[in-house]
N, CA and C atoms of all chains as a GROMACS GRO file, in nm:
protein
  594
    1MET      N    1   8.886  11.519   2.007
    1MET     CA    2   9.025  11.525   1.958
    1MET      C    3   9.107  11.412   2.018
    2ALA      N    4   9.154  11.325   1.936
    2ALA     CA    5   9.229  11.210   1.986
    2ALA      C    6   9.371  11.249   2.024
    3GLY      N    7   9.434  11.332   1.941
    3GLY     CA    8   9.568  11.378   1.974
    3GLY      C    9   9.678  11.275   1.957
    4ARG      N   10   9.653  11.176   1.876
    4ARG     CA   11   9.755  11.076   1.843
    4ARG      C   12   9.848  11.132   1.737
    5THR      N   13   9.964  11.070   1.720
    5THR     CA   14  10.050  11.110   1.609
    5THR      C   15  10.060  10.996   1.509
    6VAL      N   16  10.023  11.028   1.387
    6VAL     CA   17  10.026  10.932   1.277
    6VAL      C   18  10.163  10.944   1.208
    7THR      N   19  10.222  10.830   1.177
    7THR     CA   20  10.355  10.832   1.114
    7THR      C   21  10.355  10.749   0.985
    8ARG      N   22  10.472  10.740   0.924
    8ARG     CA   23  10.490  10.657   0.804
    8ARG      C   24  10.434  10.516   0.821
    9ALA      N   25  10.456  10.460   0.941
    9ALA     CA   26  10.411  10.322   0.966
    9ALA      C   27  10.260  10.310   0.948
   10ASP      N   28  10.186  10.413   0.994
   10ASP     CA   29  10.040  10.411   0.979
   10ASP      C   30   9.999  10.426   0.833
   11LEU      N   31  10.074  10.508   0.759
   11LEU     CA   32  10.043  10.525   0.616
   11LEU      C   33  10.069  10.394   0.542
   12ALA      N   34  10.180  10.327   0.579
   12ALA     CA   35  10.213  10.199   0.517
   12ALA      C   36  10.105  10.096   0.548
   13GLU      N   37  10.054  10.098   0.669
   13GLU     CA   38   9.947  10.006   0.709
   13GLU      C   39   9.821  10.031   0.625
   14ALA      N   40   9.790  10.159   0.602
   14ALA     CA   41   9.673  10.194   0.521
   14ALA      C   42   9.688  10.143   0.378
   15VAL      N   43   9.810  10.156   0.324
   15VAL     CA   44   9.836  10.107   0.188
   15VAL      C   45   9.822   9.955   0.186
   16TYR      N   46   9.877   9.890   0.288
   16TYR     CA   47   9.870   9.744   0.300
   16TYR      C   48   9.725   9.697   0.304
   17GLN      N   49   9.641   9.767   0.381
   17GLN     CA   50   9.500   9.728   0.394
   17GLN      C   51   9.423   9.747   0.264
   18LYS      N   52   9.457   9.853   0.189
   18LYS     CA   53   9.377   9.888   0.073
   18LYS      C   54   9.422   9.824  -0.056
   19VAL      N   55   9.553   9.802  -0.069
   19VAL     CA   56   9.607   9.749  -0.192
   19VAL      C   57   9.668   9.612  -0.160
   20GLY      N   58   9.663   9.520  -0.252
   20GLY     CA   59   9.711   9.386  -0.222
   20GLY      C   60   9.862   9.370  -0.227
   21LEU      N   61   9.934   9.448  -0.145
   21LEU     CA   62  10.080   9.438  -0.142
   21LEU      C   63  10.125   9.388  -0.006
   22SER      N   64  10.249   9.340   0.002
   22SER     CA   65  10.303   9.298   0.132
   22SER      C   66  10.328   9.422   0.216
   23ARG      N   67  10.348   9.401   0.346
   23ARG     CA   68  10.378   9.514   0.435
   23ARG      C   69  10.509   9.581   0.396
   24THR      N   70  10.608   9.500   0.359
   24THR     CA   71  10.738   9.556   0.320
   24THR      C   72  10.724   9.643   0.196
   25GLU      N   73  10.653   9.590   0.096
   25GLU     CA   74  10.632   9.668  -0.027
   25GLU      C   75  10.554   9.796   0.002
   26SER      N   76  10.454   9.785   0.087
   26SER     CA   77  10.372   9.902   0.121
   26SER      C   78  10.459  10.011   0.183
   27ALA      N   79  10.545   9.972   0.276
   27ALA     CA   80  10.633  10.069   0.341
   27ALA      C   81  10.728  10.131   0.240
   28ALA      N   82  10.780  10.050   0.148
   28ALA     CA   83  10.873  10.101   0.046
   28ALA      C   84  10.803  10.201  -0.045
   29LEU      N   85  10.676  10.176  -0.075
   29LEU     CA   86  10.604  10.267  -0.164
   29LEU      C   87  10.571  10.399  -0.095
   30VAL      N   88  10.537  10.394   0.032
   30VAL     CA   89  10.514  10.518   0.107
   30VAL      C   90  10.642  10.602   0.102
   31GLU      N   91  10.754  10.535   0.124
   31GLU     CA   92  10.883  10.604   0.120
   31GLU      C   93  10.909  10.664  -0.018
   32ALA      N   94  10.881  10.586  -0.122
   32ALA     CA   95  10.904  10.632  -0.259
   32ALA      C   96  10.820  10.755  -0.292
   33VAL      N   97  10.695  10.753  -0.250
   33VAL     CA   98  10.605  10.865  -0.278
   33VAL      C   99  10.656  10.991  -0.208
   34LEU      N  100  10.690  10.979  -0.080
   34LEU     CA  101  10.739  11.096  -0.006
   34LEU      C  102  10.870  11.146  -0.065
   35SER      N  103  10.956  11.054  -0.102
   35SER     CA  104  11.086  11.098  -0.152
   35SER      C  105  11.075  11.165  -0.288
   36GLU      N  106  10.981  11.119  -0.372
   36GLU     CA  107  10.956  11.189  -0.500
   36GLU      C  108  10.907  11.331  -0.477
   37MET      N  109  10.816  11.345  -0.380
   37MET     CA  110  10.764  11.478  -0.348
   37MET      C  111  10.875  11.569  -0.298
   38CYS      N  112  10.959  11.515  -0.207
   38CYS     CA  113  11.071  11.594  -0.154
   38CYS      C  114  11.168  11.635  -0.263
   39ASP      N  115  11.201  11.540  -0.352
   39ASP     CA  116  11.296  11.570  -0.460
   39ASP      C  117  11.243  11.683  -0.547
   40SER      N  118  11.116  11.672  -0.582
   40SER     CA  119  11.055  11.771  -0.668
   40SER      C  120  11.060  11.910  -0.603
   41LEU      N  121  11.025  11.916  -0.474
   41LEU     CA  122  11.029  12.044  -0.402
   41LEU      C  123  11.171  12.097  -0.387
   42ALA      N  124  11.266  12.006  -0.364
   42ALA     CA  125  11.405  12.048  -0.349
   42ALA      C  126  11.458  12.109  -0.479
   43ARG      N  127  11.400  12.067  -0.593
   43ARG     CA  128  11.436  12.127  -0.722
   43ARG      C  129  11.367  12.261  -0.741
   44GLY      N  130  11.280  12.298  -0.647
   44GLY     CA  131  11.211  12.426  -0.656
   44GLY      C  132  11.076  12.416  -0.725
   45GLU      N  133  11.035  12.293  -0.756
   45GLU     CA  134  10.906  12.274  -0.823
   45GLU      C  135  10.793  12.271  -0.722
   46MET      N  136  10.675  12.307  -0.767
   46MET     CA  137  10.560  12.297  -0.678
   46MET      C  138  10.497  12.158  -0.695
   47VAL      N  139  10.440  12.106  -0.588
   47VAL     CA  140  10.374  11.976  -0.592
   47VAL      C  141  10.225  11.997  -0.565
   48LYS      N  142  10.144  11.963  -0.667
   48LYS     CA  143  10.002  11.992  -0.661
   48LYS      C  144   9.924  11.861  -0.661
   49LEU      N  145   9.857  11.831  -0.551
   49LEU     CA  146   9.786  11.705  -0.538
   49LEU      C  147   9.637  11.733  -0.526
   50SER      N  148   9.564  11.707  -0.634
   50SER     CA  149   9.424  11.746  -0.638
   50SER      C  150   9.347  11.680  -0.526
   51SER      N  151   9.253  11.751  -0.469
   51SER     CA  152   9.168  11.716  -0.356
   51SER      C  153   9.245  11.702  -0.224
   52PHE      N  154   9.376  11.723  -0.229
   52PHE     CA  155   9.457  11.724  -0.106
   52PHE      C  156   9.506  11.866  -0.079
   53GLY      N  157   9.595  11.913  -0.166
   53GLY     CA  158   9.647  12.048  -0.151
   53GLY      C  159   9.775  12.065  -0.232
   54SER      N  160   9.836  12.183  -0.220
   54SER     CA  161   9.959  12.212  -0.295
   54SER      C  162  10.071  12.252  -0.202
   55PHE      N  163  10.190  12.202  -0.233
   55PHE     CA  164  10.311  12.247  -0.165
   55PHE      C  165  10.381  12.343  -0.260
   56ILE      N  166  10.406  12.463  -0.213
   56ILE     CA  167  10.462  12.567  -0.299
   56ILE      C  168  10.593  12.615  -0.240
   57VAL      N  169  10.694  12.630  -0.326
   57VAL     CA  170  10.824  12.678  -0.282
   57VAL      C  171  10.827  12.829  -0.304
   58ARG      N  172  10.859  12.903  -0.198
   58ARG     CA  173  10.865  13.050  -0.208
   58ARG      C  174  11.007  13.097  -0.182
   59GLU      N  175  11.045  13.200  -0.257
   59GLU     CA  176  11.176  13.262  -0.237
   59GLU      C  177  11.157  13.381  -0.143
   60LYS      N  178  11.232  13.381  -0.035
   60LYS     CA  179  11.221  13.492   0.060
   60LYS      C  180  11.342  13.582   0.045
   61GLY      N  181  11.319  13.710   0.044
   61GLY     CA  182  11.429  13.805   0.032
   61GLY      C  183  11.501  13.823   0.164
   62GLU      N  184  11.614  13.892   0.161
   62GLU     CA  185  11.689  13.918   0.284
   62GLU      C  186  11.612  14.019   0.370
   63ARG      N  187  11.617  14.002   0.500
   63ARG     CA  188  11.558  14.103   0.588
   63ARG      C  189  11.636  14.108   0.718
   64ILE      N  190  11.613  14.215   0.791
   64ILE     CA  191  11.682  14.229   0.919
   64ILE      C  192  11.593  14.172   1.028
   65GLY      N  193  11.647  14.072   1.097
   65GLY     CA  194  11.574  14.015   1.209
   65GLY      C  195  11.634  14.064   1.339
   66ARG      N  196  11.579  14.018   1.449
   66ARG     CA  197  11.627  14.062   1.578
   66ARG      C  198  11.622  13.944   1.672
   67ASN      N  199  11.729  13.922   1.745
   67ASN     CA  200  11.725  13.818   1.848
   67ASN      C  201  11.630  13.866   1.957
   68PRO      N  202  11.519  13.794   1.976
   68PRO     CA  203  11.417  13.845   2.068
   68PRO      C  204  11.467  13.850   2.212
   69LYS      N  205  11.570  13.772   2.245
   69LYS     CA  206  11.618  13.770   2.382
   69LYS      C  207  11.714  13.887   2.408
   70THR      N  208  11.804  13.911   2.312
   70THR     CA  209  11.907  14.012   2.335
   70THR      C  210  11.878  14.144   2.263
   71GLY      N  211  11.786  14.141   2.167
   71GLY     CA  212  11.755  14.263   2.093
   71GLY      C  213  11.859  14.297   1.987
   72VAL      N  214  11.957  14.208   1.967
   72VAL     CA  215  12.062  14.233   1.868
   72VAL      C  216  12.008  14.210   1.727
   73GLU      N  217  12.033  14.302   1.638
   73GLU     CA  218  11.988  14.287   1.499
   73GLU      C  219  12.077  14.189   1.424
   74VAL      N  220  12.015  14.099   1.351
   74VAL     CA  221  12.093  14.005   1.270
   74VAL      C  222  12.032  13.998   1.130
   75PRO      N  223  12.115  13.995   1.027
   75PRO     CA  224  12.057  13.983   0.893
   75PRO      C  225  12.006  13.841   0.872
   76ILE      N  226  11.888  13.828   0.812
   76ILE     CA  227  11.836  13.696   0.775
   76ILE      C  228  11.857  13.682   0.625
   77GLU      N  229  11.936  13.584   0.590
   77GLU     CA  230  11.976  13.562   0.450
   77GLU      C  231  11.854  13.531   0.362
   78PRO      N  232  11.862  13.564   0.233
   78PRO     CA  233  11.754  13.520   0.143
   78PRO      C  234  11.747  13.368   0.146
   79ARG      N  235  11.630  13.313   0.143
   79ARG     CA  236  11.618  13.167   0.152
   79ARG      C  237  11.491  13.120   0.084
   80ARG      N  238  11.484  12.988   0.072
   80ARG     CA  239  11.365  12.927   0.014
   80ARG      C  240  11.285  12.861   0.124
   81VAL      N  241  11.155  12.881   0.124
   81VAL     CA  242  11.070  12.812   0.219
   81VAL      C  243  10.958  12.742   0.143
   82MET      N  244  10.895  12.649   0.211
   82MET     CA  245  10.790  12.572   0.148
   82MET      C  246  10.661  12.598   0.225
   83VAL      N  247  10.554  12.622   0.155
   83VAL     CA  248  10.425  12.642   0.222
   83VAL      C  249  10.325  12.540   0.168
   84PHE      N  250  10.230  12.506   0.252
   84PHE     CA  251  10.126  12.412   0.212
   84PHE      C  252   9.993  12.487   0.204
   85LYS      N  253   9.926  12.472   0.092
   85LYS     CA  254   9.794  12.532   0.077
   85LYS      C  255   9.693  12.418   0.067
   86PRO      N  256   9.613  12.398   0.172
   86PRO     CA  257   9.518  12.288   0.168
   86PRO      C  258   9.408  12.312   0.066
   87SER      N  259   9.359  12.205   0.005
   87SER     CA  260   9.249  12.218  -0.091
   87SER      C  261   9.119  12.242  -0.016
   88ASN      N  262   9.018  12.289  -0.088
   88ASN     CA  263   8.887  12.307  -0.026
   88ASN      C  264   8.830  12.175   0.022
   89VAL      N  265   8.861  12.067  -0.052
   89VAL     CA  266   8.812  11.934  -0.013
   89VAL      C  267   8.869  11.898   0.125
   90MET      N  268   9.000  11.920   0.142
   90MET     CA  269   9.061  11.888   0.271
   90MET      C  270   9.002  11.973   0.382
   91LYS      N  271   8.989  12.103   0.358
   91LYS     CA  272   8.935  12.192   0.461
   91LYS      C  273   8.795  12.148   0.501
   92ALA      N  274   8.715  12.110   0.402
   92ALA     CA  275   8.578  12.067   0.431
   92ALA      C  276   8.579  11.937   0.512
   93ARG      N  277   8.663  11.842   0.473
   93ARG     CA  278   8.665  11.714   0.544
   93ARG      C  279   8.709  11.731   0.688
   94ILE      N  280   8.801  11.821   0.712
   94ILE     CA  281   8.849  11.843   0.848
   94ILE      C  282   8.740  11.906   0.934
   95ASN      N  283   8.651  11.980   0.870
   95ASN     CA  284   8.541  12.040   0.943
   95ASN      C  285   8.415  11.953   0.939
   96GLY      N  286   8.434  11.828   0.899
   96GLY     CA  287   8.324  11.733   0.903
   96GLY      C  288   8.214  11.757   0.802
   97GLN      N  289   8.249  11.826   0.691
   97GLN     CA  290   8.150  11.845   0.585
   97GLN      C  291   8.193  11.762   0.465
   98ASP      N  292   8.097  11.734   0.377
   98ASP     CA  293   8.144  11.683   0.249
   98ASP      C  294   8.133  11.796   0.148
   99MET      N  295   8.180  11.772   0.028
   99MET     CA  296   8.194  11.883  -0.066
   99MET      C  297   8.064  11.917  -0.138
  100ALA      N  298   7.956  11.847  -0.107
  100ALA     CA  299   7.832  11.863  -0.184
  100ALA      C  300   7.787  12.009  -0.193
  101ASP      N  301   7.796  12.082  -0.081
  101ASP     CA  302   7.742  12.218  -0.084
  101ASP      C  303   7.853  12.324  -0.081
  102GLU      N  304   7.975  12.286  -0.115
  102GLU     CA  305   8.084  12.383  -0.114
  102GLU      C  306   8.093  12.452  -0.248
  103ALA      N  307   8.059  12.579  -0.251
  103ALA     CA  308   8.064  12.649  -0.379
  103ALA      C  309   8.184  12.742  -0.386
  104GLU      N  310   8.262  12.750  -0.279
  104GLU     CA  311   8.373  12.844  -0.265
  104GLU      C  312   8.472  12.835  -0.381
  105MET      N  313  10.492  11.956  -1.017
  105MET     CA  314  10.450  11.817  -1.034
  105MET      C  315  10.306  11.801  -0.985
  106ILE      N  316  10.225  11.738  -1.064
  106ILE     CA  317  10.088  11.711  -1.022
  106ILE      C  318  10.072  11.562  -0.993
  107LYS      N  319   9.957  11.526  -0.937
  107LYS     CA  320   9.940  11.390  -0.888
  107LYS      C  321   9.966  11.285  -0.996
  108SER      N  322   9.914  11.309  -1.117
  108SER     CA  323   9.931  11.209  -1.223
  108SER      C  324  10.079  11.191  -1.260
  109GLU      N  325  10.157  11.298  -1.249
  109GLU     CA  326  10.301  11.287  -1.278
  109GLU      C  327  10.372  11.211  -1.168
  110LEU      N  328  10.330  11.232  -1.044
  110LEU     CA  329  10.384  11.158  -0.931
  110LEU      C  330  10.356  11.008  -0.949
  111VAL      N  331  10.231  10.979  -0.986
  111VAL     CA  332  10.190  10.840  -1.008
  111VAL      C  333  10.274  10.777  -1.118
  112GLN      N  334  10.294  10.851  -1.225
  112GLN     CA  335  10.370  10.798  -1.338
  112GLN      C  336  10.516  10.768  -1.300
  113THR      N  337  10.576  10.862  -1.226
  113THR     CA  338  10.715  10.842  -1.184
  113THR      C  339  10.728  10.716  -1.098
  114ILE      N  340  10.638  10.701  -1.002
  114ILE     CA  341  10.643  10.584  -0.913
  114ILE      C  342  10.616  10.456  -0.993
  115ALA      N  343  10.525  10.463  -1.090
  115ALA     CA  344  10.494  10.346  -1.173
  115ALA      C  345  10.615  10.304  -1.255
  116GLU      N  346  10.690  10.402  -1.304
  116GLU     CA  347  10.810  10.371  -1.383
  116GLU      C  348  10.917  10.302  -1.297
  117GLN      N  349  10.925  10.344  -1.169
  117GLN     CA  350  11.023  10.282  -1.078
  117GLN      C  351  10.978  10.143  -1.034
  118ASN      N  352  10.850  10.112  -1.052
  118ASN     CA  353  10.796   9.984  -1.004
  118ASN      C  354  10.723   9.910  -1.115
  119PRO      N  355  10.800   9.857  -1.212
  119PRO     CA  356  10.735   9.794  -1.328
  119PRO      C  357  10.646   9.675  -1.291
  120GLN      N  358  10.661   9.622  -1.168
  120GLN     CA  359  10.575   9.510  -1.125
  120GLN      C  360  10.433   9.555  -1.093
  121LEU      N  361  10.412   9.687  -1.085
  121LEU     CA  362  10.279   9.738  -1.050
  121LEU      C  363  10.211   9.801  -1.170
  122TYR      N  364  10.079   9.789  -1.173
  122TYR     CA  365  10.002   9.861  -1.273
  122TYR      C  366   9.992  10.006  -1.228
  123GLN      N  367   9.981  10.096  -1.326
  123GLN     CA  368   9.965  10.238  -1.294
  123GLN      C  369   9.842  10.260  -1.204
  124ARG      N  370   9.740  10.181  -1.230
  124ARG     CA  371   9.616  10.185  -1.152
  124ARG      C  372   9.643  10.159  -1.002
  125ASP      N  373   9.731  10.059  -0.976
  125ASP     CA  374   9.767  10.027  -0.836
  125ASP      C  375   9.837  10.146  -0.772
  126VAL      N  376   9.931  10.204  -0.848
  126VAL     CA  377  10.008  10.316  -0.794
  126VAL      C  378   9.915  10.432  -0.758
  127GLU      N  379   9.816  10.453  -0.847
  127GLU     CA  380   9.719  10.558  -0.821
  127GLU      C  381   9.645  10.531  -0.690
  128ASN      N  382   9.605  10.405  -0.670
  128ASN     CA  383   9.537  10.368  -0.545
  128ASN      C  384   9.627  10.388  -0.424
  129ILE      N  385   9.756  10.357  -0.442
  129ILE     CA  386   9.851  10.372  -0.332
  129ILE      C  387   9.865  10.519  -0.293
  130VAL      N  388   9.886  10.603  -0.393
  130VAL     CA  389   9.902  10.747  -0.366
  130VAL      C  390   9.775  10.801  -0.300
  131ASN      N  391   9.659  10.762  -0.352
  131ASN     CA  392   9.534  10.810  -0.292
  131ASN      C  393   9.515  10.757  -0.150
  132ALA      N  394   9.557  10.632  -0.126
  132ALA     CA  395   9.544  10.576   0.009
  132ALA      C  396   9.629  10.655   0.108
  133ILE      N  397   9.749  10.694   0.066
  133ILE     CA  398   9.838  10.771   0.154
  133ILE      C  399   9.775  10.906   0.186
  134LEU      N  400   9.731  10.977   0.081
  134LEU     CA  401   9.675  11.111   0.101
  134LEU      C  402   9.546  11.104   0.182
  135ASP      N  403   9.466  11.003   0.155
  135ASP     CA  404   9.340  10.987   0.226
  135ASP      C  405   9.364  10.960   0.374
  136GLU      N  406   9.465  10.881   0.403
  136GLU     CA  407   9.497  10.848   0.542
  136GLU      C  408   9.539  10.975   0.618
  137ILE      N  409   9.614  11.062   0.550
  137ILE     CA  410   9.656  11.187   0.613
  137ILE      C  411   9.533  11.272   0.646
  138VAL      N  412   9.442  11.285   0.549
  138VAL     CA  413   9.322  11.367   0.572
  138VAL      C  414   9.236  11.306   0.682
  139LYS      N  415   9.222  11.174   0.681
  139LYS     CA  416   9.140  11.108   0.784
  139LYS      C  417   9.198  11.134   0.923
  140ALA      N  418   9.331  11.124   0.933
  140ALA     CA  419   9.396  11.148   1.062
  140ALA      C  420   9.368  11.290   1.110
  141LEU      N  421   9.381  11.387   1.020
  141LEU     CA  422   9.357  11.527   1.057
  141LEU      C  423   9.211  11.549   1.095
  142ALA      N  424   9.121  11.482   1.025
  142ALA     CA  425   8.979  11.496   1.055
  142ALA      C  426   8.946  11.440   1.194
  143ARG      N  427   9.026  11.342   1.239
  143ARG     CA  428   9.008  11.288   1.375
  143ARG      C  429   9.072  11.380   1.479
  144GLY      N  430   9.151  11.475   1.434
  144GLY     CA  431   9.222  11.564   1.526
  144GLY      C  432   9.363  11.516   1.557
  145ASP      N  433   9.409  11.414   1.484
  145ASP     CA  434   9.546  11.365   1.504
  145ASP      C  435   9.646  11.452   1.431
  146ARG      N  436   9.772  11.435   1.470
  146ARG     CA  437   9.884  11.500   1.402
  146ARG      C  438   9.944  11.399   1.306
  147VAL      N  439  10.002  11.443   1.198
  147VAL     CA  440  10.070  11.350   1.108
  147VAL      C  441  10.214  11.396   1.096
  148GLU      N  442  10.306  11.313   1.142
  148GLU     CA  443  10.446  11.355   1.142
  148GLU      C  444  10.527  11.267   1.047
  149LEU      N  445  10.583  11.329   0.944
  149LEU     CA  446  10.660  11.255   0.846
  149LEU      C  447  10.803  11.308   0.848
  150ARG      N  448  10.887  11.239   0.923
  150ARG     CA  449  11.026  11.281   0.941
  150ARG      C  450  11.095  11.305   0.807
  151GLY      N  451  11.168  11.414   0.802
  151GLY     CA  452  11.240  11.445   0.679
  151GLY      C  453  11.156  11.526   0.582
  152PHE      N  454  11.024  11.527   0.605
  152PHE     CA  455  10.937  11.602   0.516
  152PHE      C  456  10.871  11.716   0.596
  153GLY      N  457  10.788  11.681   0.689
  153GLY     CA  458  10.722  11.782   0.770
  153GLY      C  459  10.608  11.722   0.851
  154ALA      N  460  10.532  11.808   0.916
  154ALA     CA  461  10.423  11.760   1.001
  154ALA      C  462  10.296  11.839   0.974
  155PHE      N  463  10.186  11.764   0.967
  155PHE     CA  464  10.054  11.826   0.951
  155PHE      C  465   9.985  11.826   1.087
  156SER      N  466   9.915  11.933   1.117
  156SER     CA  467   9.832  11.934   1.237
  156SER      C  468   9.709  12.019   1.209
  157VAL      N  469   9.620  12.024   1.306
  157VAL     CA  470   9.495  12.099   1.288
  157VAL      C  471   9.488  12.206   1.395
  158LYS      N  472   9.452  12.325   1.354
  158LYS     CA  473   9.437  12.435   1.451
  158LYS      C  474   9.296  12.487   1.449
  159GLN      N  475   9.251  12.531   1.566
  159GLN     CA  476   9.118  12.587   1.578
  159GLN      C  477   9.124  12.738   1.552
  160ARG      N  478   9.039  12.786   1.463
  160ARG     CA  479   9.027  12.932   1.444
  160ARG      C  480   8.895  12.976   1.507
  161ASP      N  481   8.902  13.077   1.590
  161ASP     CA  482   8.780  13.126   1.655
  161ASP      C  483   8.688  13.191   1.554
  162GLY      N  484   8.563  13.197   1.589
  162GLY     CA  485   8.468  13.271   1.507
  162GLY      C  486   8.497  13.419   1.519
  163ARG      N  487   8.459  13.497   1.420
  163ARG     CA  488   8.482  13.641   1.427
  163ARG      C  489   8.380  13.711   1.339
  164THR      N  490   8.376  13.842   1.351
  164THR     CA  491   8.290  13.918   1.262
  164THR      C  492   8.376  13.970   1.149
  165GLY      N  493   8.352  13.922   1.032
  165GLY     CA  494   8.428  13.966   0.916
  165GLY      C  495   8.350  14.074   0.843
  166ARG      N  496   8.406  14.116   0.732
  166ARG     CA  497   8.339  14.220   0.655
  166ARG      C  498   8.352  14.186   0.508
  167ASN      N  499   8.245  14.197   0.438
  167ASN     CA  500   8.251  14.181   0.294
  167ASN      C  501   8.328  14.301   0.239
  168PRO      N  502   8.447  14.279   0.183
  168PRO     CA  503   8.530  14.393   0.142
  168PRO      C  504   8.465  14.478   0.032
  169ARG      N  505   8.375  14.419  -0.042
  169ARG     CA  506   8.313  14.497  -0.150
  169ARG      C  507   8.202  14.587  -0.098
  170THR      N  508   8.117  14.532  -0.010
  170THR     CA  509   8.001  14.608   0.034
  170THR      C  510   8.020  14.669   0.173
  171GLY      N  511   8.122  14.621   0.248
  171GLY     CA  512   8.144  14.673   0.382
  171GLY      C  513   8.048  14.613   0.483
  172GLU      N  514   7.965  14.522   0.438
  172GLU     CA  515   7.866  14.459   0.523
  172GLU      C  516   7.933  14.363   0.622
  173ALA      N  517   7.890  14.366   0.748
  173ALA     CA  518   7.946  14.276   0.850
  173ALA      C  519   7.889  14.136   0.831
  174VAL      N  520   7.977  14.035   0.834
  174VAL     CA  521   7.929  13.897   0.824
  174VAL      C  522   7.991  13.815   0.936
  175LYS      N  523   7.914  13.722   0.988
  175LYS     CA  524   7.962  13.636   1.095
  175LYS      C  525   8.046  13.524   1.034
  176VAL      N  526   8.169  13.507   1.084
  176VAL     CA  527   8.252  13.395   1.039
  176VAL      C  528   8.254  13.293   1.152
  177ASP      N  529   8.206  13.173   1.123
  177ASP     CA  530   8.199  13.068   1.226
  177ASP      C  531   8.338  13.018   1.264
  178PRO      N  532   8.352  12.967   1.388
  178PRO     CA  533   8.479  12.903   1.423
  178PRO      C  534   8.504  12.784   1.331
  179LYS      N  535   8.628  12.757   1.300
  179LYS     CA  536   8.656  12.642   1.212
  179LYS      C  537   8.792  12.582   1.242
  180LEU      N  538   8.813  12.463   1.190
  180LEU     CA  539   8.940  12.395   1.204
  180LEU      C  540   9.018  12.411   1.074
  181VAL      N  541   9.145  12.444   1.085
  181VAL     CA  542   9.225  12.456   0.964
  181VAL      C  543   9.348  12.367   0.973
  182PRO      N  544   9.383  12.301   0.861
  182PRO     CA  545   9.503  12.220   0.859
  182PRO      C  546   9.626  12.309   0.846
  183VAL      N  547   9.731  12.279   0.919
  183VAL     CA  548   9.856  12.353   0.902
  183VAL      C  549   9.970  12.255   0.878
  184PHE      N  550  10.070  12.301   0.805
  184PHE     CA  551  10.185  12.216   0.774
  184PHE      C  552  10.310  12.290   0.819
  185LYS      N  553  10.398  12.217   0.887
  185LYS     CA  554  10.525  12.276   0.926
  185LYS      C  555  10.635  12.194   0.858
  186THR      N  556  10.716  12.264   0.780
  186THR     CA  557  10.824  12.196   0.706
  186THR      C  558  10.925  12.134   0.803
  187GLY      N  559  10.966  12.014   0.775
  187GLY     CA  560  11.065  11.945   0.859
  187GLY      C  561  11.204  12.004   0.842
  188LYS      N  562  11.288  11.974   0.939
  188LYS     CA  563  11.422  12.032   0.942
  188LYS      C  564  11.503  11.991   0.818
  189GLU      N  565  11.498  11.862   0.788
  189GLU     CA  566  11.577  11.812   0.675
  189GLU      C  567  11.530  11.873   0.543
  190MET      N  568  11.398  11.884   0.529
  190MET     CA  569  11.342  11.943   0.407
  190MET      C  570  11.381  12.089   0.395
  191ARG      N  571  11.378  12.161   0.507
  191ARG     CA  572  11.417  12.302   0.507
  191ARG      C  573  11.561  12.318   0.459
  192HIS      N  574  11.645  12.226   0.505
  192HIS     CA  575  11.784  12.232   0.460
  192HIS      C  576  11.799  12.198   0.314
  193ARG      N  577  11.723  12.098   0.271
  193ARG     CA  578  11.732  12.059   0.130
  193ARG      C  579  11.687  12.171   0.037
  194LEU      N  580  11.586  12.247   0.078
  194LEU     CA  581  11.537  12.357  -0.006
  194LEU      C  582  11.646  12.461  -0.027
  195ASN      N  583  11.737  12.471   0.070
  195ASN     CA  584  11.840  12.574   0.064
  195ASN      C  585  11.978  12.519   0.037
  196ALA      N  586  11.986  12.392   0.003
  196ALA     CA  587  12.116  12.332  -0.026
  196ALA      C  588  12.175  12.402  -0.149
  197GLY      N  589  12.303  12.424  -0.146
  197GLY     CA  590  12.369  12.481  -0.262
  197GLY      C  591  12.344  12.629  -0.278
  198ARG      N  592  12.320  12.699  -0.166
  198ARG     CA  593  12.321  12.844  -0.175
  198ARG      C  594  12.406  12.901  -0.063
   0.00000   0.00000   0.00000
């Protein structure tokens, strides 16, 4: 486990290495891709990226929470949250397998 | 939105690029994220969220249909935590 943190800059570098664009253009495209995904999710749409995974927007109902320190009950307002469901391809790659024998 | 729609939107914003290039760009980004996670790295994208990998211990599971005990091996699972700004955007206007 390396434990490094990969950021936008690293993604831009990967785009730069793989596609024949300048570093500036590569960075702008990484930004554009992320911002399109964010916009779509902010509209409440799901973003489904095959062989990567899906980002799904869920509506949560109101519930009563509790401040764990003081024990005081507080209402938690209904809200929207986003969840990520990794694809089987991603799960397999993270576990060092390829998809050849994945029948799941 | 699916990947091809994402590619199309980005291609429309960048008429200097072929759709094919945009497809390669999107795949390069996603591939880099998966590669980082496979190495055990974290991927932090401010304003969007962060991906990391967690270890799940092995356990004895049960086939819910037959009740038969099955060994579940330890495995690594990717997790995503929504960023602060994204969390706010999801709830903007309510």
